[in-house]
C-alpha positions as CSV (number, residue, x, y, z in Angstrom):
1,M,0.1,0.1,0.6
2,A,2.9,2.4,1.0
3,K,4.7,1.3,-2.2
4,N,1.9,2.1,-4.2
5,A,1.0,5.3,-2.7
6,L,4.7,6.5,-3.0
7,R,4.6,5.4,-6.7
8,K,1.8,7.5,-7.7
9,K,3.3,10.5,-6.0
10,L,6.3,10.0,-8.1
11,L,4.5,9.9,-11.2
12,R,2.4,12.7,-10.2
13,D,5.4,15.0,-9.4
14,M,7.0,14.1,-12.6
15,R,4.0,15.1,-14.6
16,R,3.9,17.9,-12.7
17,S,7.7,19.1,-12.8
18,F,7.7,17.5,-16.4
19,M,10.2,20.1,-17.9
20,Q,12.7,20.1,-14.9
21,F,12.7,15.9,-15.2
22,L,13.1,16.2,-18.8
23,S,16.4,18.8,-18.6
24,I,17.9,16.0,-16.3
25,V,17.3,13.3,-18.9
26,V,18.6,15.7,-21.5
27,L,22.0,16.8,-19.8
28,C,22.3,13.3,-18.7
29,S,22.1,12.3,-22.3
30,L,24.2,15.1,-23.4
31,G,27.8,13.8,-21.6
32,T,27.0,9.9,-22.6
33,F,26.0,10.9,-26.1
34,M,29.5,12.7,-26.9
35,F,31.4,10.2,-25.3
36,A,29.7,7.2,-26.8
37,G,29.7,8.8,-30.4
38,L,33.5,9.8,-30.1
39,N,34.6,6.8,-28.6
40,G,32.5,4.9,-31.3
41,T,33.8,6.5,-33.7
42,A,37.5,5.9,-32.9
43,R,36.8,2.1,-32.3
44,L,34.8,2.4,-35.9
45,A,38.2,4.1,-37.6
46,Q,40.7,1.7,-35.9
47,G,38.7,-1.5,-36.3
48,T,38.4,-0.6,-39.8
49,I,42.0,0.1,-40.7
50,N,43.3,-3.0,-38.7
51,T,41.0,-5.3,-40.9
52,Y,41.8,-3.8,-43.9
53,F,45.4,-3.4,-43.6
54,E,45.9,-7.2,-42.3
55,Q,43.2,-8.8,-45.0
56,N,45.0,-6.7,-47.6
57,N,48.6,-7.5,-46.5
58,L,49.9,-3.5,-46.2
59,A,53.8,-3.4,-46.2
60,D,55.5,-2.8,-42.9
61,F,58.4,-1.4,-45.1
62,W,58.9,1.2,-48.0
63,V,62.5,1.0,-49.4
64,A,63.8,3.2,-51.8
65,V,66.8,2.0,-53.7
66,P,68.4,3.4,-56.6
67,Y,67.2,-0.4,-58.6
68,A,65.8,-3.0,-56.9
69,D,68.0,-6.0,-58.3
70,R,67.7,-9.4,-57.4
71,D,70.7,-9.2,-55.1
72,T,68.9,-6.1,-53.1
73,L,66.0,-8.2,-52.7
74,E,68.1,-11.0,-51.7
75,R,69.5,-9.0,-49.0
76,I,66.6,-7.4,-47.5
77,S,64.4,-11.0,-47.5
78,S,67.1,-12.8,-46.1
79,L,66.9,-10.6,-42.8
80,E,65.6,-12.2,-39.6
81,G,61.9,-11.1,-39.3
82,V,61.3,-10.6,-43.0
83,A,58.2,-12.5,-44.6
84,D,57.8,-11.2,-47.7
85,V,59.2,-8.6,-50.4
86,C,58.3,-7.3,-53.6
87,A,60.3,-5.1,-56.2
88,R,58.4,-1.8,-57.5
89,A,58.7,1.0,-60.0
90,T,56.4,4.1,-59.0
91,A,56.7,7.2,-60.7
92,D,54.2,10.4,-60.9
93,L,53.1,10.8,-64.7
94,E,50.6,13.1,-66.7
95,S,47.7,11.5,-68.2
96,T,46.2,12.4,-71.5
97,L,42.5,12.7,-69.8
98,P,41.1,16.0,-69.7
99,G,42.8,18.4,-67.5
100,N,46.0,16.3,-67.9
101,P,45.6,15.1,-64.2
102,T,48.8,13.2,-62.9
103,L,48.7,9.4,-62.2
104,N,51.2,7.8,-59.9
105,V,51.7,4.9,-62.0
106,T,52.8,1.7,-59.4
107,A,54.3,-1.0,-61.4
108,Y,55.0,-4.6,-59.8
109,N,57.7,-6.9,-60.7
110,G,55.3,-10.1,-60.1
111,P,52.3,-10.6,-58.0
112,M,50.5,-7.9,-56.0
113,R,51.2,-10.0,-52.7
114,I,51.7,-6.7,-51.0
115,N,49.4,-4.0,-50.4
116,Q,47.3,-6.0,-52.2
117,P,44.2,-4.0,-54.2
118,L,40.5,-4.6,-53.0
119,V,39.0,-5.1,-56.3
120,S,35.4,-3.0,-56.6
121,E,34.5,-3.7,-60.1
122,G,36.0,-5.8,-62.6
123,A,38.5,-8.3,-61.9
124,A,42.3,-8.4,-60.7
125,L,45.3,-7.9,-63.1
126,S,47.3,-11.0,-64.0
127,E,50.8,-11.1,-64.2
128,T,50.9,-11.5,-68.1
129,D,48.5,-8.8,-68.3
130,L,50.8,-6.0,-70.1
131,R,48.0,-4.1,-71.8
132,G,45.6,-3.8,-68.8
133,C,45.5,-1.7,-65.4
134,L,43.9,-1.2,-62.0
135,I,42.6,2.1,-61.3
136,Q,41.7,4.3,-58.0
137,A,38.0,4.1,-57.1
138,G,37.8,7.6,-56.3
139,F,39.5,8.8,-60.0
140,A,37.5,6.7,-61.8
141,S,34.3,7.9,-60.1
142,V,35.4,11.5,-60.6
143,H,36.5,11.2,-64.3
144,G,33.5,8.9,-65.3
145,L,36.1,6.1,-66.1
146,S,34.8,2.4,-65.8
147,V,36.1,-0.9,-67.2
148,G,37.0,-1.4,-70.3
149,D,37.8,2.2,-70.4
150,R,41.5,3.2,-72.3
151,I,43.8,5.4,-70.1
152,N,46.8,7.0,-71.5
153,V,50.3,8.2,-69.5
154,K,53.4,10.0,-70.8
155,L,57.0,8.8,-69.8
156,A,59.9,11.0,-71.5
157,G,57.5,11.9,-74.3
158,Q,56.1,8.5,-75.0
159,E,52.6,7.5,-75.0
160,Y,51.9,4.2,-73.1
161,G,47.9,2.9,-73.0
162,F,46.5,0.7,-70.8
163,V,42.7,-0.6,-70.7
164,I,41.1,-0.8,-67.2
165,R,41.0,-4.2,-66.0
166,G,39.2,-2.9,-62.7
167,I,38.1,-0.4,-60.3
168,V,40.0,-1.0,-57.1
169,Y,40.8,0.3,-53.4
170,S,44.2,0.1,-52.1
171,P,45.1,-0.3,-48.4
172,E,48.3,2.1,-48.9
173,F,46.3,4.7,-50.6
174,I,43.7,5.5,-48.4
175,C,44.8,9.0,-48.7
176,V,45.7,9.7,-52.0
177,T,47.6,12.9,-52.5
178,D,50.4,14.6,-54.3
179,G,51.9,15.9,-51.1
180,V,49.2,19.0,-50.9
181,Y,45.6,17.8,-50.5
182,P,43.5,14.8,-51.8
183,N,42.2,16.1,-55.0
184,P,41.0,13.1,-57.7
185,E,39.8,15.5,-59.9
186,I,44.0,16.3,-60.6
187,Y,45.8,13.3,-59.0
188,G,45.1,9.3,-58.6
189,Y,46.7,6.5,-59.2
190,I,46.7,3.0,-61.1
191,L,48.5,0.0,-60.6
192,I,50.3,-2.0,-63.7
193,N,52.9,-5.0,-64.4
194,A,56.7,-3.7,-64.5
195,Q,57.2,-5.6,-68.0
196,A,54.3,-3.1,-69.3
197,M,56.6,-0.1,-68.9
198,P,60.4,-1.6,-69.0
199,D,61.5,2.1,-69.5
200,L,60.5,2.6,-65.7
201,P,63.1,1.8,-63.2
202,L,62.5,-0.6,-60.4
203,S,63.1,1.7,-57.5
204,Q,61.3,0.6,-55.0
205,I,60.9,-2.4,-52.7
206,I,58.3,-3.3,-50.2
207,A,58.4,-5.7,-47.6
208,R,56.1,-7.6,-45.1
209,L,57.3,-8.9,-41.5
210,E,56.7,-12.3,-40.0
211,P,53.9,-12.5,-36.6
212,G,55.7,-10.8,-33.9
213,A,58.8,-9.5,-35.6
214,D,60.7,-6.4,-33.7
215,A,59.8,-3.8,-36.2
216,Q,62.5,-1.2,-35.2
217,A,64.8,-4.2,-34.8
218,V,64.5,-5.0,-38.7
219,Q,64.4,-1.5,-40.0
220,K,67.7,-0.9,-38.0
221,A,69.1,-4.2,-40.2
222,I,67.8,-3.0,-43.6
223,E,69.9,0.1,-43.1
224,T,72.9,-1.2,-42.2
225,A,72.3,-3.9,-44.8
226,L,71.4,-0.8,-47.6
227,P,73.2,2.0,-46.1
228,T,72.0,4.5,-49.2
229,A,68.4,3.1,-48.9
230,L,65.4,5.3,-47.6
231,V,63.7,3.4,-45.3
232,I,60.2,4.5,-44.6
233,N,57.6,2.4,-41.9
234,R,54.1,2.7,-41.4
235,G,54.5,5.5,-38.8
236,A,55.9,7.9,-41.8
237,H,54.3,6.6,-44.7
238,Y,51.8,9.5,-45.4
239,S,48.7,7.6,-46.1
240,T,49.0,4.8,-43.5
241,A,49.7,7.6,-40.8
242,N,46.8,9.4,-41.8
243,A,44.7,7.0,-41.2
244,N,45.9,5.8,-37.9
245,S,45.9,9.7,-36.5
246,N,42.3,10.1,-37.5
247,A,41.7,7.1,-34.8
248,V,44.1,8.7,-32.3
249,M,42.4,11.9,-33.1
250,F,39.3,11.0,-32.1
251,N,40.5,9.2,-29.2
252,N,41.9,11.9,-27.7
253,L,38.6,14.1,-28.4
254,T,36.7,11.8,-26.1
255,L,38.8,12.8,-23.0
256,V,38.1,16.5,-23.7
257,F,34.9,17.3,-25.2
258,P,32.6,14.7,-22.9
259,L,34.5,15.9,-19.9
260,I,33.1,19.7,-20.5
261,A,29.9,18.2,-21.4
262,Y,30.1,16.3,-18.3
263,A,31.0,19.1,-16.0
264,V,28.2,21.6,-17.3
265,A,25.8,18.7,-17.1
266,A,26.9,17.7,-13.8
267,L,26.2,21.4,-12.6
268,I,22.6,21.9,-13.9
269,V,21.8,18.6,-12.5
270,M,22.6,19.6,-9.3
271,T,21.2,22.6,-9.1
272,T,17.8,21.3,-10.6
273,L,17.3,18.3,-8.3
274,T,18.6,20.4,-5.0
275,R,15.6,22.7,-6.2
276,M,13.4,20.0,-6.6
277,I,14.4,18.7,-3.2
278,D,13.9,22.0,-1.6
279,N,10.3,22.5,-2.9
280,Q,9.5,19.0,-1.5
281,R,10.1,20.3,2.0
282,L,6.2,20.0,3.1
283,Q,6.2,16.5,1.4
284,L,8.9,15.4,3.2
285,G,7.5,16.7,6.5
286,T,4.1,14.7,5.5
287,L,5.8,11.5,4.7
288,K,7.7,12.0,8.1
289,A,4.5,12.7,9.7
290,L,2.6,9.9,8.5
291,G,4.9,7.5,9.8
292,Y,7.1,6.7,6.5
293,S,10.1,5.0,7.3
294,A,13.5,6.9,6.2
295,S,14.6,4.4,4.1
296,K,11.4,4.3,2.0
297,I,11.6,8.1,1.8
298,R,14.8,8.2,1.1
299,S,14.0,5.8,-1.7
300,H,11.6,7.8,-3.0
301,Y,13.6,10.8,-3.6
302,L,16.3,9.3,-5.2
303,S,14.4,8.0,-7.5
304,Y,14.0,11.5,-8.8
305,A,17.9,11.3,-10.0
306,V,17.6,7.5,-10.8
307,W,14.9,7.4,-13.5
308,P,15.8,10.8,-15.4
309,A,19.3,9.8,-15.0
310,L,19.1,6.2,-16.4
311,T,16.6,7.2,-19.3
312,G,18.8,10.0,-20.2
313,S,22.3,8.1,-20.0
314,L,21.0,5.2,-22.1
315,L,19.6,7.0,-24.5
316,G,22.4,9.1,-25.0
317,V,24.5,5.9,-25.3
318,V,22.3,4.4,-28.0
319,L,21.8,7.5,-30.2
320,G,25.7,8.9,-29.7
321,H,26.9,5.5,-30.9
322,T,24.3,5.0,-33.6
323,L,24.3,8.5,-35.0
324,L,27.9,10.5,-34.5
325,P,30.2,8.0,-35.8
326,R,27.8,7.8,-39.1
327,I,27.9,11.6,-39.3
328,I,31.9,11.7,-38.9
329,W,32.5,8.6,-41.1
330,A,30.7,10.8,-43.7
331,L,33.1,13.2,-43.8
332,L,36.1,11.3,-43.5
333,L,35.1,9.6,-46.6
334,A,35.3,13.1,-48.3
335,Q,39.2,13.3,-47.9
336,N,39.8,9.5,-47.4
337,E,38.9,6.0,-49.3
338,Y,37.9,3.0,-47.5
339,P,36.2,0.1,-48.8
340,Y,34.0,-0.9,-46.3
341,Q,33.5,-0.1,-42.7
342,I,33.3,-2.2,-39.6
343,Y,30.7,-0.8,-37.0
344,P,31.8,-1.8,-33.4
345,H,29.5,-2.7,-30.9
346,I,28.9,-0.3,-27.6
347,S,32.0,-0.3,-25.6
348,I,32.5,-1.4,-22.0
349,A,33.6,2.3,-21.5
350,S,30.3,3.9,-22.9
351,W,28.7,1.7,-20.4
352,G,31.0,2.7,-17.7
353,M,29.8,6.4,-18.6
354,V,25.9,5.4,-18.3
355,A,27.4,4.0,-14.5
356,L,29.2,7.0,-14.1
357,T,26.2,9.2,-15.0
358,L,23.7,7.5,-12.6
359,F,26.4,7.3,-9.8
360,I,27.1,11.2,-9.7
361,S,23.3,12.2,-10.2
362,V,22.6,9.7,-7.0
363,I,25.2,11.2,-5.0
364,I,24.0,14.8,-5.7
365,C,20.0,13.7,-4.9
366,L,21.5,12.0,-1.5
367,I,23.3,15.1,-0.7
368,A,20.2,17.8,-1.2
369,Y,18.3,14.9,0.4
370,R,20.1,14.4,3.7
371,K,20.2,18.3,4.0
372,S,16.5,18.7,4.2
373,A,16.3,15.0,6.2
374,R,18.2,16.2,9.2
375,E,15.4,18.9,10.0
376,T,12.7,17.8,12.5
377,T,9.3,17.0,10.9
378,A,7.7,20.2,12.6
379,S,10.6,22.3,10.8
380,L,9.6,21.0,7.7
381,L,5.9,21.2,7.6
382,R,6.7,25.2,8.4
383,P,8.1,27.1,5.5
384,K,11.7,27.3,5.0
385,P,13.5,30.9,6.4
386,P,15.3,32.7,4.4
387,K,18.7,33.0,4.9
388,A,19.9,35.8,7.5
389,G,21.6,39.2,5.4
390,R,24.9,40.5,6.2
391,R,27.0,42.8,4.8
392,I,29.3,42.2,1.9
393,L,32.9,43.1,1.0
394,L,31.7,45.8,-1.5
395,E,29.8,47.9,1.0
396,R,32.4,48.2,3.0
397,I,33.9,50.1,0.4
398,T,31.8,53.0,0.6
399,P,32.4,55.2,-2.5
400,L,31.8,52.5,-4.6
401,W,28.9,50.9,-3.1
402,R,26.8,54.6,-3.0
403,R,27.4,54.8,-7.0
404,F,24.9,51.6,-7.3
405,S,21.6,51.8,-7.9
406,F,19.2,49.9,-5.6
407,N,18.4,46.9,-8.2
408,T,22.4,46.7,-8.4
409,K,22.6,46.4,-5.1
410,M,19.9,44.1,-4.1
411,M,21.3,41.7,-7.0
412,T,25.0,41.9,-5.7
413,R,23.7,41.1,-2.3
414,N,21.8,37.8,-4.0
415,L,24.8,36.8,-5.5
416,M,26.9,36.9,-2.7
417,R,24.3,35.2,-0.4
418,S,24.3,32.2,-2.7
419,R,27.7,31.9,-3.7
420,M,27.8,28.2,-4.9
421,R,24.9,28.9,-7.6
422,T,26.8,31.8,-8.6
423,I,30.1,30.1,-9.1
424,M,27.9,26.9,-10.7
425,S,26.4,29.5,-13.1
426,L,29.9,31.0,-14.1
427,V,31.4,27.3,-14.5
428,G,28.6,26.4,-16.5
429,V,28.4,29.3,-18.7
430,L,32.6,29.3,-19.0
431,C,32.4,25.2,-20.1
432,C,29.5,26.0,-22.9
433,N,31.5,29.0,-24.5
434,A,34.4,26.2,-24.4
435,L,32.3,24.3,-26.4
436,I,31.1,26.7,-28.9
437,I,34.3,28.7,-29.1
438,A,36.2,24.9,-29.7
439,S,33.7,23.9,-32.5
440,F,33.7,27.0,-34.6
441,G,37.9,27.2,-33.7
442,L,37.6,23.5,-35.6
443,Q,35.3,24.7,-38.2
444,D,37.5,27.7,-39.1
445,S,40.7,25.7,-39.1
446,I,39.3,23.2,-41.7
447,N,37.6,25.7,-43.5
448,A,41.0,28.1,-44.0
449,L,43.0,24.7,-44.8
450,A,40.8,23.4,-47.4
451,H,40.8,27.2,-49.1
452,N,44.4,27.9,-48.9
453,H,45.3,24.4,-50.7
């Protein structure tokens, strides 16, 4: 009977104070939304590139040499920890397409075992095919090219023509750029067999390590075996490093933006719950007078925090994990090429943020409740007496205080009388402005970078 009465009272209070409970739901969802969204984006990016790199056998090292002959290949492949090597030729050549865009021509001497292209249309390139090529998906889309079309490139005044056998994605060309800015209208890549362009010297060796091999030790061994070679690892390779930096960036943002959002939410939830409990003084005193136990009354008022906080945090996690990664991923695809995306499950850390939100809200509500619960029943049934006024520091500065109007004096006294609320308001405004300025700053930086390049 008592539980039913308290349950009805809770529902009635929620209906009467709907906007206050709604504000708690929205604020609790804000922090979990941003955390789950950014965390999901970071895990989406990292999981996608890890799977992509592993399945398509991304190289661990790119070694630039004067000429990749058999002896050079054997010297690298004989090193401990090296699983496979491949010689290639690579050069930026002008094409005969409208606008004369530049193409990075990568010619494999043998099968494309390392940095295997993922074919989206057409078929893979045969080792004996000297007339065919594989072309970048983004470049083909922008220039309206399809399987079977012909494309020509120029080398030392001579034209070489190729028939497009397949449209592909390559794990080493996630960010396709000539060193300035990704733009498929003026720059792309094709993959061919080395015998198709014999005048293009083999000047690059790509190497793949054995599982568990020490990458730093292997790099030192390669540099020792080939003193004149330029060795580039995954961390220094522009495209792969850029892909990894995106995941790291979103992971770092997970530690910044959600914390600021949580600070704002916690302050406003504290103010809202404190005010709601203060407005329940008469009802709290009535429940005590009717003989309800302290544990039942405490559980009833903790429900003011539990249900809105739980609803808001769960809603924030689900919406953040579902919506934000998809929005951000669409922006990433504007500058990068991924053949697919692997959406992760909601992480344990995101569920932990739900528990943290619930814990913080319960603690805030418990503190506000205990402040009122310590009073006697008779005191709670009477109106709360106002705080005793006292002179503030500005009043002691007589020349300055006399210049204030009546409204200014009253406002200043009220601010000093409720110092905690004043501090919370200042911190809340500070955090909100920090979020807004940081967002506009990021947008301006990206727009400026795009405009300059």
